[in-house]
C-alpha positions in Angstrom: 99.9 82.2 120.7 98.3 83.8 118.0 100.0 87.0 118.3 103.1 84.8 118.0 101.9 84.0 114.6 101.2 86.8 113.6 104.5 88.5 114.6 106.3 85.3 112.9 104.8 86.0 109.6 105.8 89.1 109.2 109.3 88.3 109.8 107.7 86.0 107.2 106.6 88.5 104.9 109.2 90.6 105.2 111.8 88.1 103.6 109.7 87.2 101.0 109.1 90.6 99.7 112.9 91.9 100.4 112.8 92.9 96.3 111.1 96.2 95.6 109.6 96.9 93.0 111.9 100.6 90.9 108.7 101.5 88.8 109.4 104.6 87.5 105.8 106.9 87.8 106.1 109.5 84.6 106.3 106.1 82.8 103.0 104.3 84.7 100.6 107.8 84.4 99.9 106.7 80.4 99.6 103.1 81.1 96.7 103.5 83.4 94.2 104.2 80.8 92.4 101.0 81.0 91.8 102.0 84.8 90.5 105.5 84.8 86.6 103.8 84.9 87.2 102.3 87.7 89.5 103.3 89.9 89.4 107.3 88.6 91.9 109.3 87.0 93.8 109.5 89.8 93.3 106.3 91.5 90.4 107.7 93.7 87.9 105.3 92.8 84.6 106.3 91.1 82.1 104.4 93.6 82.9 101.8 96.7 82.7 98.9 94.3 86.5 99.8 93.4 89.0 100.3 95.7 90.8 103.4 96.1 94.6 102.4 95.1 95.9 106.6 95.2 98.5 106.9 98.2 98.9 103.4 98.0 102.3 101.5 98.2 104.1 100.6 95.7 105.1 97.1 96.9 101.5 96.5 97.7 100.0 96.9 94.4 102.0 95.5 92.8 102.2 92.1 94.9 98.3 92.6 94.3 98.5 92.8 90.2 100.7 90.2 89.8 98.6 88.0 92.0 95.4 89.3 89.8 97.3 88.3 86.7 98.4 84.8 87.8 95.3 84.6 89.0 96.9 83.7 93.4 94.1 86.0 93.5 90.4 86.2 92.5 88.8 88.8 91.5 86.0 89.1 88.4 86.2 92.1 87.7 90.0 91.8 87.1 89.9 88.8 85.0 92.0 89.2 82.0 92.6 93.2 82.6 96.2 93.0 83.0 97.6 90.5 80.8 99.0 92.7 78.3 101.5 93.9 80.9 104.6 92.8 81.9 106.6 93.4 85.3 108.3 96.5 84.1 104.9 97.9 83.1 103.3 97.0 86.5 105.8 98.7 88.3 105.7 101.9 86.9 101.8 101.7 87.2 102.7 100.9 90.7 104.8 103.3 90.8 102.6 105.9 89.7 99.2 105.3 92.0 101.6 105.1 94.9 102.3 108.7 94.0 98.9 109.9 94.2 97.0 111.7 96.6 94.6 110.0 98.8 90.5 111.5 99.3 89.8 110.9 102.8 86.0 110.8 103.8 84.8 110.6 107.4 83.8 108.3 109.5 80.4 107.3 111.2 80.7 108.9 114.4 78.8 106.1 116.1 81.2 103.3 115.5 84.7 105.2 116.1 85.2 104.8 119.2 85.0 101.1 118.6 86.6 100.9 115.2 89.4 103.4 117.0 89.7 100.7 119.3 90.3 97.9 117.8 92.6 99.5 115.4 95.1 100.8 117.5 95.2 98.1 120.8 93.6 95.1 118.7 90.6 93.1 120.9 92.4 91.2 123.8 89.9 88.7 124.9 90.3 87.1 121.2 93.7 87.5 120.8 93.7 89.9 117.9 96.3 91.9 117.2 96.1 95.5 116.7 95.6 96.5 113.2 98.5 99.4 113.6 101.1 97.0 114.4 101.0 96.8 110.7 99.2 99.2 109.0 101.0 102.0 110.4 98.9 104.3 113.7 98.4 106.3 110.6 97.3 104.0 108.4 99.5 104.4 105.8 100.5 100.8 105.8 104.3 99.3 105.4 105.8 99.8 102.3 108.5 97.4 102.6 106.7 94.2 103.9 103.9 95.3 101.1 101.2 96.1 104.1 98.9 98.1 102.3 97.9 101.4 103.1 94.2 101.5 104.8 93.4 105.3 105.4 90.9 106.6 103.0 89.5 103.4 101.6 86.0 103.1 101.7 84.8 101.2 104.2 82.6 99.3 101.8 85.1 98.2 100.6 87.7 97.8 103.7 84.6 95.3 104.9 84.3 93.4 101.7 87.9 92.4 102.1 88.0 91.6 105.9 84.4 89.2 105.6 86.5 87.5 102.5 89.5 87.2 104.5 87.2 85.7 107.1 85.4 83.7 105.3 88.6 81.8 103.4 87.6 83.5 100.2 90.2 85.8 99.8 93.7 83.8 100.5 96.7 85.9 99.3 98.3 86.8 103.0 100.9 84.5 102.4 101.8 80.9 104.3 101.0 83.3 107.8 97.6 83.4 107.3 97.7 86.4 109.2 94.7 88.3 107.9 93.0 85.3 107.5 94.3 84.3 111.6 92.8 88.1 112.6 89.9 88.3 111.0 88.4 84.9 112.5 87.0 86.1 115.2 85.8 89.1 114.3 82.0 89.9 114.0 80.0 91.9 111.4 79.7 95.1 114.1 83.5 95.1 114.8 84.1 94.8 110.9 82.1 97.5 110.3 83.3 100.1 113.3 87.1 99.4 111.9 86.3 100.0 108.0 84.0 102.7 108.7 87.1 104.4 111.6 89.8 103.9 108.7 87.9 105.8 106.0 88.2 108.8 108.1 91.6 108.4 109.3 94.1 110.8 108.8 
């Protein structure tokens, strides 16, 4: 049943993201001066506290920035940071970061087997769908659906976001609540394993 809800949620999400961002990366680059301190000059952040946004799909970045600005997604460190930008400027910033190259890390060898299994096959007994069904086998996400790229993301950041969805502290996954549902029965070791696997996914 949960897998059916996931499919329905995906179709709904595709529908609401039909209007795609058409930003200009060249216009976006100088607008990122405020972002460099946390996300680095090219979107590869300086510490795991801050997400890598280099290579992230523009539709997802735009959605998150709009939701930070409107407070639909709570993130204390982002509060007020985007208030001066209009929608076109946010599209341009998203376009710039989407064209940057993501730096990849290395997964913990002890966690690869479990992490890969969850990412590629899900957990059938818990009715947890494969992460790759939405985020692609390569972890590059799904741009038109605004599903984020995950490969190369700091494992600590991914782990924190999955736990936030699981706890209901992060709720900006649409009316389908697909991420909240998919993480509900994930244990801490399972979250840690899939987060580590994604960091090293190439």
